[in-house]
C-alpha positions in Angstrom: -6.4 16.6 0.1 -3.4 16.9 2.4 -0.6 19.3 1.5 2.0 16.7 0.5 4.7 19.4 0.1 4.1 20.5 3.7 4.7 17.0 5.0 7.9 16.7 3.1 9.0 20.0 4.6 8.0 18.7 8.0 10.1 15.6 7.4 13.1 17.7 6.3 12.8 19.9 9.5 12.6 16.8 11.7 15.8 15.4 10.1 17.7 18.7 10.4 16.8 18.8 14.1 17.4 15.1 14.6 13.8 14.5 15.7 11.5 11.5 15.3 7.7 11.9 15.0 5.9 8.6 15.0 2.8 9.9 13.1 4.7 11.4 10.2 5.2 8.3 8.0 1.6 7.1 8.4 0.4 10.5 7.3 2.6 10.4 4.2 1.4 6.8 3.5 -2.3 7.9 3.8 -1.6 10.7 1.3 -0.1 8.2 -1.2 -3.3 6.1 -1.0 -5.1 8.8 -3.0 -3.9 8.7 -6.6 -3.5 12.5 -6.7 -1.5 12.4 -3.5 0.7 9.7 -4.9 1.4 11.8 -8.0 2.3 14.8 -5.9 4.6 12.8 -3.7 6.2 11.3 -6.8 6.7 14.7 -8.4 8.4 15.9 -5.2 10.7 12.8 -5.2 9.3 11.7 -1.8 10.8 8.3 -2.2 14.3 9.7 -1.6 13.0 11.7 1.4 11.4 8.6 2.9 14.5 6.5 2.5 16.7 9.2 4.1 14.2 9.7 7.0 13.9 6.0 7.7 17.7 5.6 7.7 18.2 8.5 10.1 15.4 7.4 12.5 16.8 3.8 12.7 20.4 5.0 13.1 19.9 7.9 15.5 16.8 6.7 17.4 17.2 2.9 17.2 17.5 2.5 20.9 14.4 4.6 21.6 12.0 2.5 19.4 11.3 -1.2 19.7 11.3 -3.9 17.0 7.6 -3.6 16.3 7.9 0.1 15.7 10.9 -0.4 13.4 8.9 -3.0 11.4 6.1 -0.5 11.2 8.4 2.2 9.8 9.7 -0.2 7.2 6.2 -1.2 6.2 5.0 2.4 5.8 8.0 3.2 3.7 7.5 0.1 1.5 3.7 0.7 1.0 4.2 4.4 0.2 7.0 3.6 -2.2 4.9 1.0 -4.0 1.9 3.4 -4.3 4.2 6.1 -5.8 6.0 4.0 -8.3 4.6 3.7 -11.8 4.0 0.0 -12.8 6.6 0.2 -15.7 9.2 1.5 -13.3 8.7 -0.9 -10.4 11.1 -3.5 -11.7 14.0 -1.2 -12.3 15.5 -1.6 -8.8 14.7 -5.3 -8.6 16.2 -6.0 -5.2 14.4 -3.2 -3.4 11.1 -3.8 -5.3 11.2 -7.6 -4.7 11.7 -6.9 -1.0 8.6 -4.7 -1.0 6.6 -7.3 -2.9 7.8 -10.1 -0.5 6.6 -8.0 2.5 3.2 -7.1 1.0 2.4 -10.7 0.0 3.6 -12.1 3.3 1.4 -9.7 5.3 -1.5 -10.4 2.9 -1.2 -14.1 3.7 -0.9 -13.3 7.4 -4.0 -11.1 7.4 -6.0 -13.7 5.4 -5.5 -16.3 8.2 -7.1 -14.0 10.7 -10.9 -13.9 11.4 -10.7 -10.0 11.3 -8.6 -10.0 8.1 -5.9 -8.0 10.0 -2.2 -8.5 10.5 -0.6 -8.9 13.9 0.0 -5.1 13.7 -3.8 -4.6 13.0 -3.2 -3.6 9.3 -6.3 -4.5 7.4 -5.9 -6.7 4.3 -7.6 -4.2 2.1 -4.7 -1.8 2.4 -2.3 -4.4 1.2 -4.6 -5.5 -1.7 -5.0 -1.9 -2.9 -1.2 -1.7 -3.4 -1.2 -5.1 -5.3 -4.1 -3.9 -7.5 -2.2 -0.9 -8.7 1.1 -2.6 -9.4 -0.5 -5.7 -11.0 -0.9 -3.7 -14.2 2.7 -4.9 -14.8 2.7 -8.6 -15.9 6.3 -9.0 -14.6 5.1 -8.0 -11.1 2.2 -10.5 -11.4 4.7 -13.3 -12.3 7.0 -12.4 -9.4 4.3 -12.3 -6.8 2.7 -15.5 -8.0 5.9 -17.5 -8.6 8.9 -16.1 -6.9 8.1 -13.9 -3.9 9.8 -15.0 -0.7 7.4 -15.3 2.3 7.4 -16.6 5.8 3.7 -17.4 6.1 2.5 -20.4 4.2 -0.7 -20.7 2.2 -3.0 -23.6 2.6 -3.7 -24.2 -1.1 -1.6 -25.5 -3.9 -0.7 -22.2 -5.5 -0.8 -18.5 -5.1 -3.3 -18.2 -7.9 -5.7 -20.4 -5.9 -4.9 -18.4 -2.8 -6.4 -15.3 -4.3 -9.3 -17.2 -5.9 -10.1 -18.8 -2.5 -9.7 -15.6 -0.7 -12.3 -14.0 -3.0 -14.7 -16.9 -2.4 -14.3 -16.5 1.4 -14.9 -12.8 1.3 -18.6 -12.2 2.0 -20.1 -8.8 2.4 -22.6 -9.4 5.2 -22.7 -5.8 6.3 -23.2 -3.2 3.6 -21.7 -0.5 5.9 -18.4 -2.4 6.3 -16.3 -0.2 3.9 -13.1 -2.2 4.5 -14.8 -5.5 3.6 -16.3 -3.9 0.4 -12.8 -2.6 -0.5 -11.4 -6.0 0.1 -13.9 -7.5 -2.3 -13.3 -4.9 -5.0 -9.6 -5.2 -4.9 -9.7 -9.0 -5.1 -11.9 -8.9 -8.2 -9.5 -6.4 -9.7 -6.4 -8.4 -8.8 -7.9 -11.6 -10.3 -8.9 -9.6 -13.4 -5.2 -8.6 -13.9 -4.1 -12.2 -13.4 -6.6 -13.5 -15.9 -5.0 -11.5 -18.7 -2.0 -14.0 -18.6 -2.5 -17.2 -20.5 -0.3 -19.2 -18.2 -2.8 -18.8 -15.3 -6.1 -19.1 -17.1 -6.4 -22.9 -17.0 -5.8 -23.0 -13.3 -8.4 -20.3 -12.7 -11.0 -22.1 -14.8 -10.4 -25.4 -12.9 -11.6 -23.8 -9.7 -15.3 -24.5 -10.0 -16.3 -22.5 -6.9 -14.4 -19.5 -8.1 -15.9 -19.7 -11.6 -19.4 -20.0 -10.1 -18.8 -16.9 -7.9 -17.6 -14.9 -10.9 -20.6 -15.9 -13.0 -23.1 -15.1 -10.3 -21.6 -11.7 -9.8 -21.5 -10.9 -13.5 -25.2 -11.9 -13.9 -26.3 -9.9 -10.8 -26.4 -6.2 -11.7 -28.6 -5.2 -8.8 -25.9 -4.3 -6.3 -23.8 -2.0 -8.5 -24.3 0.9 -6.1 -22.7 -1.2 -3.3 -19.7 -2.0 -5.5 -19.2 1.5 -6.9 -15.6 2.5 -7.8 -13.7 4.3 -5.1 -13.0 7.8 -6.1 -9.6 7.9 -4.4 -8.3 4.9 -6.4 -8.9 5.4 -10.1 -7.2 2.1 -11.0 -10.1 0.2 -9.2 -12.9 -0.9 -11.5 -16.3 -2.0 -10.1 -16.9 -5.6 -9.2 -19.4 -6.1 -12.1 -16.9 -4.8 -14.7 -14.1 -6.9 -13.2 -16.3 -10.0 -13.2 -17.2 -9.5 -16.8 -13.6 -9.0 -17.7 -12.5 -12.2 -15.9 -15.2 -14.3 -17.8 -14.1 -12.7 -21.1 -10.4 -13.5 -20.5 -11.2 -17.1 -19.4 -13.4 -17.6 -22.5 -16.4 -18.2 -20.3 -18.8 -15.6 -21.5 -21.0 -15.4 -24.6 -19.3 -12.7 -26.6 -18.0 -14.3 -29.8 -14.2 -14.5 -30.1 -14.2 -15.5 -33.7 -13.3 -12.9 -36.4 -16.5 -11.5 -37.8 -17.2 -10.8 -41.4 -16.8 -7.2 -42.4 -19.8 -5.0 -42.7 -21.3 -4.4 -46.1 -22.6 -1.0 -45.1 -21.5 1.8 -47.4 -20.5 3.9 -44.4 -17.2 2.8 -42.7 -17.1 2.5 -38.9 -14.2 3.5 -36.7 -14.1 2.5 -33.0 -12.3 4.8 -30.5 -10.6 3.1 -27.6 -9.5 5.5 -24.9 -9.1 6.0 -21.1 -11.6 8.2 -19.3 -8.6 10.1 -17.9 -8.1 11.4 -21.5 -11.7 12.3 -22.2 -11.0 15.9 -23.0 -8.6 15.0 -25.8 -10.9 12.3 -27.0 -13.9 14.7 -27.3 -11.8 17.2 -29.2 -10.6 14.5 -31.6 -14.1 13.1 -32.2 -15.5 16.5 -32.8 -12.9 17.1 -35.5 -13.3 13.7 -37.0 -17.1 14.1 -37.3 -16.8 17.5 -38.9 -14.2 16.2 -41.5 -15.9 13.0 -42.4 -19.7 12.9 -42.7 -19.8 9.5 -44.3 -17.9 7.6 -41.5 -19.4 6.4 -38.3 -17.3 6.9 -35.2 -18.1 4.8 -32.2 -17.2 6.1 -28.8 -18.9 5.3 -25.5 -20.0 8.8 -24.6 -21.9 9.1 -27.9 -23.3 5.6 -28.1 -24.0 4.5 -24.5 -26.6 6.1 -22.2 -24.9 8.8 -20.2 -26.5 7.6 -17.0 -24.5 4.5 -17.1 -20.9 4.6 -15.9 -18.4 3.5 -18.6 -19.8 0.2 -19.8 -20.1 -1.5 -16.3 -22.8 -3.8 -17.7 -22.4 -3.0 -21.4 -19.4 -4.9 -22.5 -21.5 -6.7 -25.1 -22.3 -3.4 -26.8 -18.6 -2.5 -26.8 -17.6 -5.9 -28.2 -20.3 -5.6 -30.9 -19.0 -2.2 -31.9 -15.5 -3.5 -32.2 -16.7 -6.4 -34.3 -18.4 -4.0 -36.7 -15.5 -1.6 -36.9 -13.3 -1.3 -40.0 -10.5 0.1 -37.8 -9.7 0.9 -34.2 -8.1 4.2 -33.0 -6.2 3.9 -29.8 -5.6 7.0 -27.8 -2.4 5.9 -26.1 -1.3 7.3 -22.7 -0.2 6.3 -19.3 -3.9 6.3 -18.3 -4.6 3.8 -21.1 -1.8 1.5 -19.9 -3.2 1.6 -16.4 -6.7 0.7 -17.4 -7.8 -3.0 -17.4 -10.9 -2.0 -19.5 -8.7 -0.5 -22.2 -6.5 -3.7 -22.1 -9.6 -5.8 -22.6 -10.8 -3.7 -25.6 -7.4 -3.9 -27.3 -7.1 -7.6 -26.6 -10.5 -8.3 -28.2 -9.8 -6.0 -31.2 -6.3 -7.0 -32.0 -5.8 -10.5 -30.7 -9.3 -12.0 -31.4 -10.9 -9.8 -34.1 -7.6 -9.0 -35.9 -8.7 -5.4 -36.5 -6.5 -2.7 -38.0 -5.1 -0.7 -35.1 -4.2 2.9 -35.4 -2.4 4.2 -32.3 -2.5 7.9 -31.4 0.1 9.3 -29.1 -1.1 12.3 -27.1 1.3 12.4 -24.1 4.9 13.8 -24.5 7.7 11.4 -23.7 5.4 8.5 -23.0 6.4 5.2 -24.6 4.1 2.2 -24.2 5.7 -0.8 -22.4 4.5 -4.2 -21.2 1.2 -5.5 -22.7 0.6 -2.2 -24.5 4.1 -2.0 -26.0 3.8 -5.6 -27.3 0.5 -5.0 -29.1 1.5 -1.6 -30.6 5.1 -2.4 -31.6 5.7 -1.6 -35.3 2.3 -0.2 -36.0 2.0 3.0 -38.0 1.0 5.8 -35.6 0.2 9.5 -35.3 2.0 11.5 -32.7 -0.2 14.4 -31.6 2.2 15.3 -28.8 5.0 16.5 -31.1 3.0 18.2 -33.9 0.4 20.8 -34.3 -3.1 19.3 -34.0 -4.1 20.1 -37.6 -0.9 18.6 -39.0 -1.2 15.4 -36.9 -4.9 15.2 -37.8 -4.2 15.3 -41.5 -1.8 12.3 -41.0 -4.6 10.5 -39.2 -7.1 11.2 -41.9 -4.7 9.7 -44.5 -4.3 6.5 -42.5 -8.0 6.2 -41.9 -8.7 6.6 -45.6 -6.3 3.7 -46.4 -7.9 1.6 -43.7 -11.4 2.0 -45.0 -10.5 1.5 -48.6 -9.1 -2.0 -48.1 -12.4 -3.4 -46.7 -14.1 -4.2 -50.1 -10.9 -6.0 -51.3 -11.1 -8.3 -48.3 -14.8 -8.9 -48.7 -14.2 -9.9 -52.3 -11.5 -12.4 -51.2 -13.7 -13.9 -48.5 -16.6 -14.2 -50.9 -14.5 -16.1 -53.4 -13.3 -18.5 -50.7 -16.8 -19.1 -49.3 -18.2 -19.8 -52.8 -15.8 -22.6 -53.6 -17.2 -26.0 -52.4 -13.7 -27.5 -52.6 -12.3 -25.0 -50.1 -12.6 -26.5 -46.6 -9.7 -24.8 -44.9 -9.1 -21.3 -43.9 -7.1 -18.8 -45.9 -3.3 -19.5 -45.8 -1.7 -18.1 -42.7 0.6 -15.9 -44.7 -2.3 -14.2 -46.6 -3.2 -10.8 -45.4 -3.9 -7.4 -46.9 -1.0 -6.0 -44.8 1.2 -8.7 -46.1 0.6 -8.3 -49.8 4.2 -7.2 -50.3 7.1 -9.6 -50.9 8.5 -10.8 -47.6 11.8 -9.1 -48.3 10.0 -5.7 -48.2 8.2 -6.3 -44.9 8.6 -3.8 -42.1 8.2 -4.3 -38.4 4.4 -3.9 -38.6 4.2 -6.7 -41.2 6.3 -9.0 -39.1 4.1 -8.5 -36.0 1.0 -9.2 -38.2 2.7 -12.4 -39.4 3.2 -13.6 -35.9 -0.4 -12.9 -35.1 -1.8 -14.6 -38.2 0.2 -17.7 -37.3 -1.1 -17.7 -33.7 2.5 -17.6 -32.3 2.4 -16.6 -28.6 3.3 -13.1 -27.5 5.9 -14.6 -25.1 7.7 -16.3 -28.0 7.5 -13.2 -30.2 9.3 -11.2 -27.4 12.4 -13.3 -27.9 13.1 -12.0 -31.4 14.1 -8.5 -32.6 13.3 -8.9 -36.3 13.2 -5.4 -37.9 12.4 -6.4 -41.5 11.4 -9.3 -43.7 15.0 -10.0 -44.8 16.0 -10.7 -41.2 13.0 -13.0 -40.7 13.8 -14.9 -43.9 17.5 -15.2 -42.9 16.5 -16.6 -39.5 14.1 -19.0 -41.2 16.9 -20.4 -43.3 19.2 -20.7 -40.3 16.6 -22.5 -38.4 16.0 -25.0 -41.2 19.7 -25.7 -41.5 20.4 -25.9 -37.8 17.1 -27.0 -36.2 18.4 -28.7 -33.1 20.8 -25.8 -32.2 18.1 -23.1 -32.7 15.5 -25.0 -30.9 17.8 -25.5 -27.9 18.8 -21.8 -27.9 15.2 -20.7 -28.2 14.1 -22.9 -25.3 16.9 -21.7 -23.1 16.2 -18.0 -23.8 12.4 -18.5 -23.4 12.7 -20.1 -20.0 15.2 -17.5 -18.8 12.9 -14.6 -19.8 9.6 -16.1 -18.8 10.5 -18.5 -16.0 8.7 -21.3 -17.6 9.5 -23.8 -20.4 8.5 -23.3 -24.0 5.7 -25.7 -25.0 6.5 -28.0 -27.9 3.3 -27.0 -29.6 4.3 -23.3 -29.7 7.8 -24.0 -31.0 6.4 -26.4 -33.7 3.9 -23.7 -34.7 6.7 -21.2 -35.0 8.9 -23.6 -37.0 6.2 -24.6 -39.4 5.2 -21.0 -40.0 8.8 -20.2 -40.9 9.0 -23.2 -43.2 5.9 -22.0 -45.0 7.4 -18.6 -45.3 10.4 -20.1 -47.1 8.2 -22.1 -49.4 6.2 -19.0 -50.4 9.5 -17.4 -51.6 10.0 -20.4 -54.0 8.0 -19.9 -57.2 8.3 -23.6 -58.1 6.6 -24.7 -54.9 3.9 -22.0 -55.3 3.2 -23.4 -58.8 3.0 -26.9 -57.3 0.4 -25.7 -54.9 -1.7 -24.2 -57.7 -1.9 -27.6 -59.3 -2.8 -29.5 -56.2 -6.5 -28.4 -55.8 -5.7 -25.3 -53.9 -5.5 -22.8 -56.8 -8.0 -20.5 -55.2 -5.9 -20.1 -52.1 -2.9 -19.3 -54.3 -4.9 -16.6 -56.2 -6.0 -15.0 -53.0 -2.5 -14.9 -51.7 -1.2 -13.2 -54.8 -4.1 -10.8 -54.9 -3.7 -9.8 -51.3 
């Protein structure tokens, strides 16, 4: 590893002596390509040094360097800055960030149109794709690149989603010794995995039959895993096999069931641990303590349940999915590493969005607050903060939450058994029925509200528009909506399009509206009595019990 501090000192000396060294910025850029180098540069506030150095070079030596070299300086600064920035920070300075994203996408398109996959300045496309792979953890960045980035080079397909799909199809690894081509393929799979997490792009991806065929073929072929091994210098890159499995899962094209499973009747509760391998030391310490304190509970974590010779579930997603389905609760070890991991995002999406599991977040990193996709899925959940308390105190809190989580399972099984045994019952349990929502709506807290949105299948994008903090606020809004439907629908559509750069679907708004109307009806005892006499008495009993 290069000494990043020494390069910054070299840069400072060059500025103090009003010197320009053409090799300096490329060296700093190459340092940033390694995730450890990027972190060191970030800690040393290298972004400010680079901006000052570039400004001085152009102002003081502009006559000595030509336009091509000036463009190269700008590019190295942009690429280095993008590699140093954390995904959740990258949109803070929108103007600068957007310019960087514009440049990277424009050059990617330029390189894609060359037989050698290089730009006019001989920059290989893989270097550009590595940057996109890292920052595509942020869904706002994905949206900007795919919808709004300003470029001079034009793509030959109908959309930028198709551009990346077609680029992957075209990328053939004919020479196993061609490391740049291998890296290009790996990054494209990872980029498309990130894109596939977004509902708005999934239909378009599924409609590309050649792309889907290529992904399926890759997922089924586990023989070339050594060729597609993860690059050690870029920890945010997953193997091609894992990315292919993830894409198929997100597009609902693989065989893992996405329907909520019945709860296990085993006497021993099961807890699934979802974590990033960057936090393995903390996870091992936690699991050791959990096993010592609870002999009757089964704790599922990959390093205890998957063959140690296999690298983190590259071809074992089905085992992980099965463990999630059987779990009574899911513990998340939340950190920056967790947010950066597409594998962790897939696990949480399956557990929370599809299996509707009880989620228990654990915070282990001081001053880290989850944002983006992770913040949305953990907002309002009861959590344990190990970063601000002694381990034994925090662990006691976790144990109390786990005990509550495992105690509720028999209650749910009894309710489900009652429903299944009634021949008249042909519909699912009412959307407002849930163990977590057994309290009156007026006593709901943020966690209950989030669960209500999930149970009613209201999109995350629509949920993000509202800042309901308790059940009383939700009920007040429901009444306002019913009294002023046209006004509220208009305002909601305007705010939705402004925030997400796309119109709100009528289906989603109607689903939201009807859920609110049902919520109002549930508060009215007369209407609930009417329901009990209309052939749905069992549903009403379950709602009251739960």
